N, CA, C, O and the ligand as a Tripos MOL2 file, in Angstrom:
@<TRIPOS>MOLECULE
protein
  269   267    68     0     0
PROTEIN
NO_CHARGES

@<TRIPOS>ATOM
      1 N           7.1380  -11.2250  106.0470 N.3       1 MET1
      2 CA          6.4420  -12.4190  106.6090 C.3       1 MET1
      3 C           5.4130  -12.8160  105.4130 C.2       1 MET1
      4 O           5.4700  -13.9100  104.8500 O.2       1 MET1
      5 N           4.4910  -11.8340  105.0950 N.am      2 ALA2
      6 CA          3.4370  -12.0890  104.2810 C.3       2 ALA2
      7 C           3.8870  -12.4320  102.7810 C.2       2 ALA2
      8 O           3.3670  -13.2420  102.0120 O.2       2 ALA2
      9 N           4.9470  -11.6320  102.5810 N.am      3 ASP3
     10 CA          5.6400  -11.9270  101.2750 C.3       3 ASP3
     11 C           6.2820  -13.3430  101.1770 C.2       3 ASP3
     12 O           6.2180  -14.0410  100.1650 O.2       3 ASP3
     13 N           6.8560  -13.6650  102.2380 N.am      4 ASP4
     14 CA          7.3150  -15.1930  102.2850 C.3       4 ASP4
     15 C           6.2110  -16.0760  101.9470 C.2       4 ASP4
     16 O           6.3940  -16.9710  101.1220 O.2       4 ASP4
     17 N           5.0860  -15.9090  102.5040 N.am      5 ILE5
     18 CA          3.9240  -16.8770  102.3970 C.3       5 ILE5
     19 C           3.5160  -16.8270  100.9540 C.2       5 ILE5
     20 O           3.3520  -17.8750  100.3280 O.2       5 ILE5
     21 N           3.3310  -15.5390  100.3490 N.am      6 ASP6
     22 CA          2.8490  -15.4080   98.9700 C.3       6 ASP6
     23 C           3.7730  -16.1130   98.0820 C.2       6 ASP6
     24 O           3.3100  -16.7250   97.1190 O.2       6 ASP6
     25 N           5.2630  -16.0870   98.3490 N.am      7 ARG7
     26 CA          6.1730  -16.7150   97.6040 C.3       7 ARG7
     27 C           5.9300  -18.2400   97.7010 C.2       7 ARG7
     28 O           5.8930  -18.9720   96.7120 O.2       7 ARG7
     29 N           5.7840  -18.6140   98.8450 N.am      8 ALA8
     30 CA          5.5850  -20.1290   98.8210 C.3       8 ALA8
     31 C           4.3510  -20.5560   98.2780 C.2       8 ALA8
     32 O           4.2370  -21.7070   97.8570 O.2       8 ALA8
     33 N           3.4080  -19.7440   98.2430 N.am      9 ASN9
     34 CA          2.0050  -20.2850   97.6440 C.3       9 ASN9
     35 C           2.3750  -20.2750   96.0980 C.2       9 ASN9
     36 O           2.0190  -21.2340   95.4130 O.2       9 ASN9
     37 N           3.1100  -19.1710   95.5030 N.am     10 GLU10
     38 CA          3.3320  -19.1040   94.0790 C.3      10 GLU10
     39 C           4.1470  -20.4190   93.7650 C.2      10 GLU10
     40 O           3.7880  -21.0920   92.7990 O.2      10 GLU10
     41 N           5.1470  -20.7940   94.4710 N.am     11 LEU11
     42 CA          6.0190  -21.8800   94.2460 C.3      11 LEU11
     43 C           5.2750  -23.2310   94.1970 C.2      11 LEU11
     44 O           5.5700  -24.0970   93.3730 O.2      11 LEU11
     45 N           4.2140  -23.3860   95.1910 N.am     12 ALA12
     46 CA          3.4850  -24.4980   95.2200 C.3      12 ALA12
     47 C           2.6020  -24.5710   93.9690 C.2      12 ALA12
     48 O           2.5070  -25.5910   93.2870 O.2      12 ALA12
     49 N           1.9390  -23.3840   93.7020 N.am     13 ASP13
     50 CA          1.1240  -23.3290   92.4820 C.3      13 ASP13
     51 C           1.7640  -23.9340   91.1520 C.2      13 ASP13
     52 O           1.2940  -24.7710   90.3820 O.2      13 ASP13
     53 N           3.0960  -23.1920   91.1160 N.am     14 GLU14
     54 CA          3.9640  -23.6410   89.9110 C.3      14 GLU14
     55 C           4.1560  -25.1940   89.8730 C.2      14 GLU14
     56 O           3.9330  -25.8930   88.8840 O.2      14 GLU14
     57 N           4.6200  -25.6540   91.1410 N.am     15 HIS15
     58 CA          4.9260  -27.0800   91.2530 C.3      15 HIS15
     59 C           3.5690  -27.9970   91.0060 C.2      15 HIS15
     60 O           3.6470  -29.0810   90.4280 O.2      15 HIS15
     61 N           2.4830  -27.5310   91.4340 N.am     16 LEU16
     62 CA          1.3630  -28.2610   91.0590 C.3      16 LEU16
     63 C           0.8790  -28.1940   89.5500 C.2      16 LEU16
     64 O           0.4720  -29.2010   88.9710 O.2      16 LEU16
     65 N           0.9400  -27.0880   89.0150 N.am     17 ASN17
     66 CA          0.5970  -27.0690   87.5990 C.3      17 ASN17
     67 C           1.6510  -27.9230   86.8260 C.2      17 ASN17
     68 O           1.2680  -28.5530   85.8400 O.2      17 ASN17
     69 N           2.8980  -27.9770   87.1980 N.am     18 HIS18
     70 CA          3.9300  -28.7490   86.5910 C.3      18 HIS18
     71 C           3.4800  -30.2820   86.6720 C.2      18 HIS18
     72 O           3.4630  -31.0220   85.6890 O.2      18 HIS18
     73 N           3.1470  -30.6360   87.8670 N.am     19 SER19
     74 CA          2.8570  -32.0190   88.1930 C.3      19 SER19
     75 C           1.4140  -32.2770   87.4060 C.2      19 SER19
     76 O           1.1890  -33.4020   86.9590 O.2      19 SER19
     77 N           0.6080  -31.3860   87.2740 N.am     20 LEU20
     78 CA         -0.6250  -31.7390   86.4760 C.3      20 LEU20
     79 C          -0.1740  -31.8920   85.1180 C.2      20 LEU20
     80 O          -0.6130  -32.8790   84.5270 O.2      20 LEU20
     81 N           0.5710  -31.1650   84.5260 N.am     21 ARG21
     82 CA          0.8580  -31.2470   83.0800 C.3      21 ARG21
     83 C           1.5190  -32.5940   82.8420 C.2      21 ARG21
     84 O           1.2810  -33.3030   81.8640 O.2      21 ARG21
     85 N           2.3510  -32.8810   83.7960 N.am     22 ALA22
     86 CA          3.2120  -34.1390   83.5570 C.3      22 ALA22
     87 C           2.3580  -35.3940   83.7540 C.2      22 ALA22
     88 O           2.6180  -36.3960   83.0870 O.2      22 ALA22
     89 N           1.3270  -35.3910   84.6570 N.am     23 ALA23
     90 CA          0.5280  -36.4690   84.8120 C.3      23 ALA23
     91 C          -0.4410  -36.5690   83.5320 C.2      23 ALA23
     92 O          -0.6910  -37.6870   83.0820 O.2      23 ALA23
     93 N          -0.9200  -35.5650   83.0150 N.am     24 ARG24
     94 CA         -1.7450  -35.5150   81.8240 C.3      24 ARG24
     95 C          -0.9850  -36.0230   80.4990 C.2      24 ARG24
     96 O          -1.5340  -36.6730   79.6100 O.2      24 ARG24
     97 N           0.3630  -35.6250   80.5060 N.am     25 ALA25
     98 CA          1.0960  -36.1100   79.4090 C.3      25 ALA25
     99 C           1.3820  -37.8180   79.5790 C.2      25 ALA25
    100 O           1.3960  -38.6350   78.6580 O.2      25 ALA25
    101 N           1.5520  -38.0230   80.6960 N.am     26 ALA26
    102 CA          1.6940  -39.5700   81.0760 C.3      26 ALA26
    103 C           0.3410  -40.2770   80.7420 C.2      26 ALA26
    104 O           0.3950  -41.4140   80.2730 O.2      26 ALA26
    105 N          -0.6890  -39.7690   80.9190 N.am     27 ALA27
    106 CA         -2.0440  -40.3810   80.8410 C.3      27 ALA27
    107 C          -2.0930  -40.6070   79.2450 C.2      27 ALA27
    108 O          -2.3780  -41.7000   78.7540 O.2      27 ALA27
    109 N          -1.8270  -39.6110   78.5870 N.am     28 VAL28
    110 CA         -1.9150  -39.5170   77.0490 C.3      28 VAL28
    111 C          -1.0170  -40.7550   76.5640 C.2      28 VAL28
    112 O          -1.4440  -41.6470   75.8300 O.2      28 VAL28
    113 N           0.0790  -40.6960   76.9970 N.am     29 THR29
    114 CA          0.9980  -41.8850   76.5630 C.3      29 THR29
    115 C           0.5530  -43.3380   76.8920 C.2      29 THR29
    116 O           0.6410  -44.2290   76.0480 O.2      29 THR29
    117 N           0.0740  -43.5470   78.1410 N.am     30 ALA30
    118 CA         -0.4300  -44.6560   78.4110 C.3      30 ALA30
    119 C          -1.6950  -45.1270   77.7390 C.2      30 ALA30
    120 O          -1.8860  -46.3140   77.4740 O.2      30 ALA30
    121 N          -2.5880  -44.1240   77.4580 N.am     31 THR31
    122 CA         -3.6330  -44.4340   76.5330 C.3      31 THR31
    123 C          -3.3350  -44.9740   75.2690 C.2      31 THR31
    124 O          -3.9000  -45.9490   74.7750 O.2      31 THR31
    125 N          -2.2660  -44.1920   74.6670 N.am     32 SER32
    126 CA         -1.9300  -44.5800   73.2650 C.3      32 SER32
    127 C          -1.2450  -46.0230   73.2360 C.2      32 SER32
    128 O          -1.4000  -46.7780   72.2760 O.2      32 SER32
    129 N          -0.5270  -46.3330   74.2810 N.am     33 ALA33
    130 CA          0.0660  -47.6230   74.4120 C.3      33 ALA33
    131 C          -0.9000  -48.6850   74.7000 C.2      33 ALA33
    132 O          -0.5710  -49.8520   74.4850 O.2      33 ALA33
    133 N          -2.1130  -48.3900   75.1870 N.am     34 GLY34
    134 CA         -3.1570  -49.3150   75.6660 C.3      34 GLY34
    135 C          -2.9390  -49.5850   77.0950 C.2      34 GLY34
    136 O          -1.8490  -49.5920   77.6670 O.2      34 GLY34
    137 N          -4.2120  -49.8270   77.6610 N.am     35 VAL35
    138 CA         -4.3110  -50.1210   79.0540 C.3      35 VAL35
    139 C          -5.0820  -51.5680   79.2080 C.2      35 VAL35
    140 O          -5.8930  -51.9530   78.3660 O.2      35 VAL35
    141 N          -4.7510  -52.2870   80.3230 N.am     36 PRO36
    142 CA         -5.6520  -53.4980   80.6020 C.3      36 PRO36
    143 C          -6.9560  -53.0570   81.0260 C.2      36 PRO36
    144 O          -7.1450  -51.9190   81.4540 O.2      36 PRO36
    145 N          -7.9120  -53.9760   80.9130 N.am     37 GLY37
    146 CA         -9.2670  -53.6310   81.2640 C.3      37 GLY37
    147 C         -10.4400  -54.3830   80.4350 C.2      37 GLY37
    148 O         -10.1760  -55.3260   79.6900 O.2      37 GLY37
    149 N         -11.6310  -53.9380   80.6040 N.am     38 GLU38
    150 CA        -12.7890  -54.5880   80.0140 C.3      38 GLU38
    151 C         -13.2020  -53.6530   78.7500 C.2      38 GLU38
    152 O         -13.4280  -52.4450   78.8190 O.2      38 GLU38
    153 N         -13.2510  -54.3910   77.6810 N.am     39 CYS39
    154 CA        -13.4410  -53.6650   76.4500 C.3      39 CYS39
    155 C         -14.9350  -52.8010   76.6180 C.2      39 CYS39
    156 O         -15.8180  -53.3700   77.2590 O.2      39 CYS39
    157 N         -15.1480  -51.7700   76.1870 N.am     40 GLU40
    158 CA        -16.5420  -51.0280   76.4250 C.3      40 GLU40
    159 C         -17.5480  -51.7740   75.2230 C.2      40 GLU40
    160 O         -18.7550  -51.8950   75.4290 O.2      40 GLU40
    161 N         -16.9710  -52.2020   74.0890 N.am     41 GLU41
    162 CA        -17.7650  -52.5590   73.0620 C.3      41 GLU41
    163 C         -18.1120  -53.9960   73.2870 C.2      41 GLU41
    164 O         -19.2980  -54.3200   73.3600 O.2      41 GLU41
    165 N         -17.1400  -54.8920   73.4030 N.am     42 CYS42
    166 CA        -17.4760  -56.4480   73.4770 C.3      42 CYS42
    167 C         -17.4610  -56.9670   74.9370 C.2      42 CYS42
    168 O         -17.8810  -58.0840   75.2400 O.2      42 CYS42
    169 N         -16.9550  -56.0880   75.8100 N.am     43 GLY43
    170 CA        -17.0980  -56.5620   77.1810 C.3      43 GLY43
    171 C         -15.9060  -57.6400   77.6560 C.2      43 GLY43
    172 O         -15.7780  -58.0250   78.8180 O.2      43 GLY43
    173 N         -15.2050  -57.9810   76.7320 N.am     44 GLU44
    174 CA        -13.9750  -58.8180   76.8840 C.3      44 GLU44
    175 C         -12.9450  -58.1670   77.8320 C.2      44 GLU44
    176 O         -12.7950  -56.9460   77.8570 O.2      44 GLU44
    177 N         -12.2370  -59.0150   78.6110 N.am     45 ASP45
    178 CA        -11.2390  -58.4910   79.4100 C.3      45 ASP45
    179 C         -10.0380  -58.6120   78.5580 C.2      45 ASP45
    180 O          -9.6020  -59.7110   78.2160 O.2      45 ASP45
    181 N          -9.4800  -57.4440   78.2000 N.am     46 MET46
    182 CA         -8.2250  -57.3450   77.4420 C.3      46 MET46
    183 C          -7.0160  -56.7220   78.0630 C.2      46 MET46
    184 O          -7.0650  -55.7860   78.8610 O.2      46 MET46
    185 N          -5.9520  -57.2940   77.6490 N.am     47 PRO47
    186 CA         -4.6830  -56.6110   78.1360 C.3      47 PRO47
    187 C          -4.2920  -55.1690   77.4750 C.2      47 PRO47
    188 O          -3.4250  -54.4360   77.9510 O.2      47 PRO47
    189 N          -4.9850  -54.8970   76.4170 N.am     48 ARG48
    190 CA         -4.5060  -53.6400   75.8000 C.3      48 ARG48
    191 C          -5.7090  -53.0660   75.2750 C.2      48 ARG48
    192 O          -6.1780  -53.4480   74.2030 O.2      48 ARG48
    193 N          -6.2870  -52.0730   76.0470 N.am     49 LEU49
    194 CA         -7.4490  -51.1540   75.5180 C.3      49 LEU49
    195 C          -6.9250  -49.8560   74.9570 C.2      49 LEU49
    196 O          -6.0010  -49.3180   75.5660 O.2      49 LEU49
    197 N          -7.4260  -49.2630   73.8210 N.am     50 ILE50
    198 CA         -7.1410  -48.1340   73.4930 C.3      50 ILE50
    199 C          -8.6310  -47.4670   73.2750 C.2      50 ILE50
    200 O          -9.5270  -48.0050   72.6250 O.2      50 ILE50
    201 N          -8.7270  -46.2170   73.9300 N.am     51 ASP51
    202 CA         -9.9760  -45.3510   74.0820 C.3      51 ASP51
    203 C         -11.1390  -46.3920   74.6550 C.2      51 ASP51
    204 O         -12.3150  -46.2410   74.3220 O.2      51 ASP51
    205 N         -10.7450  -47.3880   75.4850 N.am     52 GLY52
    206 CA        -11.6990  -48.1630   76.1110 C.3      52 GLY52
    207 C         -12.1250  -49.3620   75.1680 C.2      52 GLY52
    208 O         -13.0300  -50.1090   75.5400 O.2      52 GLY52
    209 N         -11.5140  -49.5510   74.0000 N.am     53 ARG53
    210 CA        -11.8940  -50.6750   73.2080 C.3      53 ARG53
    211 C         -10.9160  -51.4120   72.8230 C.2      53 ARG53
    212 O          -9.8060  -50.8950   72.6940 O.2      53 ARG53
    213 N         -11.1080  -52.7260   72.5660 N.am     54 CYS54
    214 CA         -9.8350  -53.7390   72.3190 C.3      54 CYS54
    215 C          -9.5450  -53.5100   70.8920 C.2      54 CYS54
    216 O         -10.1780  -52.7390   70.1700 O.2      54 CYS54
    217 N          -8.4970  -54.2700   70.5230 N.am     55 GLY55
    218 CA         -7.9340  -54.1470   69.1050 C.3      55 GLY55
    219 C          -8.8230  -54.8710   68.1130 C.2      55 GLY55
    220 O          -8.8600  -54.5180   66.9350 O.2      55 GLY55
    221 N          -9.5540  -55.9040   68.5920 N.am     56 TYR56
    222 CA        -10.5380  -56.5890   67.7880 C.3      56 TYR56
    223 C         -11.6730  -55.5990   67.3950 C.2      56 TYR56
    224 O         -12.0990  -55.5460   66.2410 O.2      56 TYR56
    225 N         -12.1370  -54.8290   68.3860 N.am     57 CYS57
    226 CA        -13.3880  -54.0170   67.9460 C.3      57 CYS57
    227 C         -12.9570  -52.7790   67.2440 C.2      57 CYS57
    228 O         -13.7100  -52.1570   66.4950 O.2      57 CYS57
    229 N         -11.5660  -52.3880   67.5330 N.am     58 ARG58
    230 CA        -11.1690  -51.2510   66.7810 C.3      58 ARG58
    231 C         -10.8280  -51.5420   65.3110 C.2      58 ARG58
    232 O         -10.8570  -50.6900   64.4230 O.2      58 ARG58
    233 N         -10.5240  -52.7530   65.1580 N.am     59 ASP59
    234 CA        -10.2350  -53.2130   63.6900 C.3      59 ASP59
    235 C         -11.6850  -53.5010   62.9480 C.2      59 ASP59
    236 O         -11.7970  -53.5150   61.7220 O.2      59 ASP59
    237 N         -12.6640  -53.7040   63.7710 N.am     60 GLY60
    238 CA        -13.8620  -54.0510   63.4100 C.3      60 GLY60
    239 C         -13.9640  -55.7090   63.0210 C.2      60 GLY60
    240 O         -14.8200  -56.2170   62.2970 O.2      60 GLY60
    241 N         -13.1040  -56.2400   63.5490 N.am     61 ARG61
    242 CA        -12.9750  -57.9200   63.4210 C.3      61 ARG61
    243 C         -13.9920  -58.4990   64.4830 C.2      61 ARG61
    244 O         -14.5140  -59.5930   64.2690 O.2      61 ARG61
    245 N         -14.2550  -57.8360   65.5350 N.am     62 GLY62
    246 CA        -14.8800  -58.4690   66.6610 C.3      62 GLY62
    247 C         -14.0570  -59.1890   67.5160 C.2      62 GLY62
    248 O         -12.9360  -59.4590   67.0860 O.2      62 GLY62
    249 N         -14.3980  -59.6040   68.7640 N.am     63 PRO63
    250 CA        -13.5260  -60.2070   69.7170 C.3      63 PRO63
    251 C         -13.3850  -61.6760   69.0610 C.2      63 PRO63
    252 O         -14.1940  -62.1510   68.2640 O.2      63 PRO63
    253 N         -12.2150  -62.3130   69.5350 N.am     64 ARG64
    254 CA        -11.9880  -63.7910   69.3440 C.3      64 ARG64
    255 C         -13.0330  -64.4920   70.2870 C.2      64 ARG64
    256 O         -13.3120  -64.1810   71.4450 O.2      64 ARG64
    257 N         -13.5690  -65.5610   69.4840 N.am     65 SER65
    258 CA        -14.6530  -66.2090   70.3180 C.3      65 SER65
    259 C         -14.1660  -67.0880   71.3970 C.2      65 SER65
    260 O         -13.2050  -67.8360   71.2150 O.2      65 SER65
    261 N         -14.7450  -67.0230   72.4140 N.am     66 ARG66
    262 CA        -14.2190  -68.0200   73.6520 C.3      66 ARG66
    263 C         -15.0880  -69.0780   73.7210 C.2      66 ARG66
    264 O         -16.2890  -68.8320   73.8310 O.2      66 ARG66
    265 N         -14.7240  -70.1380   73.6780 N.am     67 THR67
    266 CA        -15.7580  -71.4830   73.7530 C.3      67 THR67
    267 C         -15.5480  -72.2120   74.9050 C.2      67 THR67
    268 O         -16.2130  -73.2250   75.1250 O.2      67 THR67
    269 ZN        -13.6020  -55.3780   72.1300 Zn       68 ZN68
@<TRIPOS>BOND
     1     1     2 1
     2     2     3 1
     3     3     4 2
     4     3     5 am
     5     5     6 1
     6     6     7 1
     7     7     8 2
     8     7     9 am
     9     9    10 1
    10    10    11 1
    11    11    12 2
    12    11    13 am
    13    13    14 1
    14    14    15 1
    15    15    16 2
    16    15    17 am
    17    17    18 1
    18    18    19 1
    19    19    20 2
    20    19    21 am
    21    21    22 1
    22    22    23 1
    23    23    24 2
    24    23    25 am
    25    25    26 1
    26    26    27 1
    27    27    28 2
    28    27    29 am
    29    29    30 1
    30    30    31 1
    31    31    32 2
    32    31    33 am
    33    33    34 1
    34    34    35 1
    35    35    36 2
    36    35    37 am
    37    37    38 1
    38    38    39 1
    39    39    40 2
    40    39    41 am
    41    41    42 1
    42    42    43 1
    43    43    44 2
    44    43    45 am
    45    45    46 1
    46    46    47 1
    47    47    48 2
    48    47    49 am
    49    49    50 1
    50    50    51 1
    51    51    52 2
    52    51    53 am
    53    53    54 1
    54    54    55 1
    55    55    56 2
    56    55    57 am
    57    57    58 1
    58    58    59 1
    59    59    60 2
    60    59    61 am
    61    61    62 1
    62    62    63 1
    63    63    64 2
    64    63    65 am
    65    65    66 1
    66    66    67 1
    67    67    68 2
    68    67    69 am
    69    69    70 1
    70    70    71 1
    71    71    72 2
    72    71    73 am
    73    73    74 1
    74    74    75 1
    75    75    76 2
    76    75    77 am
    77    77    78 1
    78    78    79 1
    79    79    80 2
    80    79    81 am
    81    81    82 1
    82    82    83 1
    83    83    84 2
    84    83    85 am
    85    85    86 1
    86    86    87 1
    87    87    88 2
    88    87    89 am
    89    89    90 1
    90    90    91 1
    91    91    92 2
    92    91    93 am
    93    93    94 1
    94    94    95 1
    95    95    96 2
    96    95    97 am
    97    97    98 1
    98    98    99 1
    99    99   100 2
   100    99   101 am
   101   101   102 1
   102   102   103 1
   103   103   104 2
   104   103   105 am
   105   105   106 1
   106   106   107 1
   107   107   108 2
   108   107   109 am
   109   109   110 1
   110   110   111 1
   111   111   112 2
   112   111   113 am
   113   113   114 1
   114   114   115 1
   115   115   116 2
   116   115   117 am
   117   117   118 1
   118   118   119 1
   119   119   120 2
   120   119   121 am
   121   121   122 1
   122   122   123 1
   123   123   124 2
   124   123   125 am
   125   125   126 1
   126   126   127 1
   127   127   128 2
   128   127   129 am
   129   129   130 1
   130   130   131 1
   131   131   132 2
   132   131   133 am
   133   133   134 1
   134   134   135 1
   135   135   136 2
   136   135   137 am
   137   137   138 1
   138   138   139 1
   139   139   140 2
   140   139   141 am
   141   141   142 1
   142   142   143 1
   143   143   144 2
   144   143   145 am
   145   145   146 1
   146   146   147 1
   147   147   148 2
   148   147   149 am
   149   149   150 1
   150   150   151 1
   151   151   152 2
   152   151   153 am
   153   153   154 1
   154   154   155 1
   155   155   156 2
   156   155   157 am
   157   157   158 1
   158   158   159 1
   159   159   160 2
   160   159   161 am
   161   161   162 1
   162   162   163 1
   163   163   164 2
   164   163   165 am
   165   165   166 1
   166   166   167 1
   167   167   168 2
   168   167   169 am
   169   169   170 1
   170   170   171 1
   171   171   172 2
   172   171   173 am
   173   173   174 1
   174   174   175 1
   175   175   176 2
   176   175   177 am
   177   177   178 1
   178   178   179 1
   179   179   180 2
   180   179   181 am
   181   181   182 1
   182   182   183 1
   183   183   184 2
   184   183   185 am
   185   185   186 1
   186   186   187 1
   187   187   188 2
   188   187   189 am
   189   189   190 1
   190   190   191 1
   191   191   192 2
   192   191   193 am
   193   193   194 1
   194   194   195 1
   195   195   196 2
   196   195   197 am
   197   197   198 1
   198   198   199 1
   199   199   200 2
   200   199   201 am
   201   201   202 1
   202   202   203 1
   203   203   204 2
   204   203   205 am
   205   205   206 1
   206   206   207 1
   207   207   208 2
   208   207   209 am
   209   209   210 1
   210   210   211 1
   211   211   212 2
   212   211   213 am
   213   213   214 1
   214   214   215 1
   215   215   216 2
   216   215   217 am
   217   217   218 1
   218   218   219 1
   219   219   220 2
   220   219   221 am
   221   221   222 1
   222   222   223 1
   223   223   224 2
   224   223   225 am
   225   225   226 1
   226   226   227 1
   227   227   228 2
   228   227   229 am
   229   229   230 1
   230   230   231 1
   231   231   232 2
   232   231   233 am
   233   233   234 1
   234   234   235 1
   235   235   236 2
   236   235   237 am
   237   237   238 1
   238   238   239 1
   239   239   240 2
   240   239   241 am
   241   241   242 1
   242   242   243 1
   243   243   244 2
   244   243   245 am
   245   245   246 1
   246   246   247 1
   247   247   248 2
   248   247   249 am
   249   249   250 1
   250   250   251 1
   251   251   252 2
   252   251   253 am
   253   253   254 1
   254   254   255 1
   255   255   256 2
   256   255   257 am
   257   257   258 1
   258   258   259 1
   259   259   260 2
   260   259   261 am
   261   261   262 1
   262   262   263 1
   263   263   264 2
   264   263   265 am
   265   265   266 1
   266   266   267 1
   267   267   268 2
@<TRIPOS>SUBSTRUCTURE
     1 MET1         2 RESIDUE 1 A MET
     2 ALA2         6 RESIDUE 1 A ALA
     3 ASP3        10 RESIDUE 1 A ASP
     4 ASP4        14 RESIDUE 1 A ASP
     5 ILE5        18 RESIDUE 1 A ILE
     6 ASP6        22 RESIDUE 1 A ASP
     7 ARG7        26 RESIDUE 1 A ARG
     8 ALA8        30 RESIDUE 1 A ALA
     9 ASN9        34 RESIDUE 1 A ASN
    10 GLU10       38 RESIDUE 1 A GLU
    11 LEU11       42 RESIDUE 1 A LEU
    12 ALA12       46 RESIDUE 1 A ALA
    13 ASP13       50 RESIDUE 1 A ASP
    14 GLU14       54 RESIDUE 1 A GLU
    15 HIS15       58 RESIDUE 1 A HIS
    16 LEU16       62 RESIDUE 1 A LEU
    17 ASN17       66 RESIDUE 1 A ASN
    18 HIS18       70 RESIDUE 1 A HIS
    19 SER19       74 RESIDUE 1 A SER
    20 LEU20       78 RESIDUE 1 A LEU
    21 ARG21       82 RESIDUE 1 A ARG
    22 ALA22       86 RESIDUE 1 A ALA
    23 ALA23       90 RESIDUE 1 A ALA
    24 ARG24       94 RESIDUE 1 A ARG
    25 ALA25       98 RESIDUE 1 A ALA
    26 ALA26      102 RESIDUE 1 A ALA
    27 ALA27      106 RESIDUE 1 A ALA
    28 VAL28      110 RESIDUE 1 A VAL
    29 THR29      114 RESIDUE 1 A THR
    30 ALA30      118 RESIDUE 1 A ALA
    31 THR31      122 RESIDUE 1 A THR
    32 SER32      126 RESIDUE 1 A SER
    33 ALA33      130 RESIDUE 1 A ALA
    34 GLY34      134 RESIDUE 1 A GLY
    35 VAL35      138 RESIDUE 1 A VAL
    36 PRO36      142 RESIDUE 1 A PRO
    37 GLY37      146 RESIDUE 1 A GLY
    38 GLU38      150 RESIDUE 1 A GLU
    39 CYS39      154 RESIDUE 1 A CYS
    40 GLU40      158 RESIDUE 1 A GLU
    41 GLU41      162 RESIDUE 1 A GLU
    42 CYS42      166 RESIDUE 1 A CYS
    43 GLY43      170 RESIDUE 1 A GLY
    44 GLU44      174 RESIDUE 1 A GLU
    45 ASP45      178 RESIDUE 1 A ASP
    46 MET46      182 RESIDUE 1 A MET
    47 PRO47      186 RESIDUE 1 A PRO
    48 ARG48      190 RESIDUE 1 A ARG
    49 LEU49      194 RESIDUE 1 A LEU
    50 ILE50      198 RESIDUE 1 A ILE
    51 ASP51      202 RESIDUE 1 A ASP
    52 GLY52      206 RESIDUE 1 A GLY
    53 ARG53      210 RESIDUE 1 A ARG
    54 CYS54      214 RESIDUE 1 A CYS
    55 GLY55      218 RESIDUE 1 A GLY
    56 TYR56      222 RESIDUE 1 A TYR
    57 CYS57      226 RESIDUE 1 A CYS
    58 ARG58      230 RESIDUE 1 A ARG
    59 ASP59      234 RESIDUE 1 A ASP
    60 GLY60      238 RESIDUE 1 A GLY
    61 ARG61      242 RESIDUE 1 A ARG
    62 GLY62      246 RESIDUE 1 A GLY
    63 PRO63      250 RESIDUE 1 A PRO
    64 ARG64      254 RESIDUE 1 A ARG
    65 SER65      258 RESIDUE 1 A SER
    66 ARG66      262 RESIDUE 1 A ARG
    67 THR67      266 RESIDUE 1 A THR
    68 ZN68       269 GROUP 0 **** ****
């Protein structure tokens, strides 16, 4: 009985670790592909942010001006 519970816990831990690894890998992929949001540097709402910054800030060009 106790062995069954230990085994179930082991399996659950393995599954959790695997899920965490998969989620972390997915997060890295999503970050390198860019995520929508507000740029940390210029504050513009951009469809693709990498490391929290838009392409303009990363390139050092500055955001396109909105008039
Ligand atoms: Zn920016």
